[in-house]
C-alpha positions as CSV (number, residue, x, y, z in Angstrom):
1,M,0.3,-6.9,-3.3
2,S,1.4,-9.4,-5.5
3,P,3.5,-10.6,-7.4
4,N,6.4,-8.8,-6.1
5,N,7.6,-5.7,-7.9
6,D,11.4,-5.5,-7.5
7,D,11.1,-2.2,-9.9
8,A,8.8,-0.5,-7.6
9,G,11.2,1.8,-5.7
10,M,10.1,3.8,-2.7
11,P,7.0,2.9,-0.6
12,I,4.4,5.6,-1.0
13,A,4.4,8.1,1.8
14,I,1.0,9.7,2.3
15,T,-1.0,11.1,5.4
16,L,-4.3,10.0,5.9
17,E,-7.2,10.9,7.9
18,P,-9.1,8.2,10.2
19,G,-11.0,6.0,8.4
20,T,-11.2,2.7,6.4
21,Y,-8.8,2.4,3.2
22,F,-8.8,-0.3,0.5
23,R,-5.2,-0.6,-1.1
24,C,-5.3,-1.7,-4.7
25,T,-3.5,-5.2,-5.4
26,C,-4.3,-5.1,-9.3
27,G,-3.2,-2.0,-10.8
28,G,-6.2,-1.4,-12.5
29,S,-7.4,1.6,-10.3
30,K,-7.6,5.1,-11.5
31,N,-7.1,6.5,-7.9
32,L,-3.8,4.4,-7.1
33,P,-2.8,3.6,-4.7
34,F,-6.3,3.1,-3.6
35,C,-9.1,0.8,-4.9
36,D,-11.9,2.1,-7.2
37,G,-13.3,-1.3,-7.6
38,N,-11.9,-1.9,-11.1
39,H,-10.7,-5.2,-10.0
40,R,-8.5,-7.0,-12.5
41,G,-7.3,-10.7,-12.5
42,G,-9.4,-11.7,-9.2
43,N,-7.1,-9.4,-7.0
44,L,-8.8,-8.0,-4.2
45,P,-7.9,-5.0,-2.4
46,I,-6.4,-4.9,1.0
47,R,-8.7,-3.3,3.8
48,F,-7.3,-1.3,6.5
49,E,-8.4,1.2,9.3
50,I,-6.4,4.4,10.4
51,E,-7.7,5.6,13.7
52,A,-5.8,9.1,14.0
53,R,-4.6,11.1,11.2
54,R,-0.9,10.0,10.6
55,K,1.5,9.6,7.8
56,V,1.9,5.9,6.4
57,Y,4.2,4.4,4.1
58,L,2.6,1.9,1.6
59,C,4.4,-0.8,0.3
60,S,4.9,-0.9,-3.5
61,C,7.5,-3.9,-3.8
62,G,4.8,-6.5,-2.2
63,K,7.7,-8.1,0.0
64,T,6.1,-6.4,3.1
65,A,4.8,-9.1,6.0
66,D,2.7,-6.2,7.2
67,Q,0.6,-5.3,4.2
68,P,-0.4,-2.7,3.1
69,F,2.4,-1.0,5.1
70,C,5.9,-1.2,4.3
71,D,8.2,-3.0,6.8
72,Q,11.6,-2.1,5.3
73,T,12.1,-5.7,4.0
74,C,13.0,-4.7,0.8
75,G,16.0,-2.6,2.2
76,V,14.5,0.6,2.1
77,E,15.2,2.8,5.2
78,L,12.1,4.5,6.2
79,P,12.5,7.8,8.6
80,E,12.1,7.5,12.2
81,E,8.9,9.4,13.4
């Protein structure tokens, strides 16, 4: 996501089933954190795949180098799995 959102707080923890997902980057979706096709400002969603059911942590600050996943760049500590 861009720009960085320093006030976003914690990453979004969610368990996802196998499939293809689209992470909203514009904030205009009514289905956040996922895209509903209502793009604002030319921001396109981030496409990602989940191969097996698992809990993921989606970045909400925009600082991660591993979009859409949190890589703890912002200083948040994720639980060990």
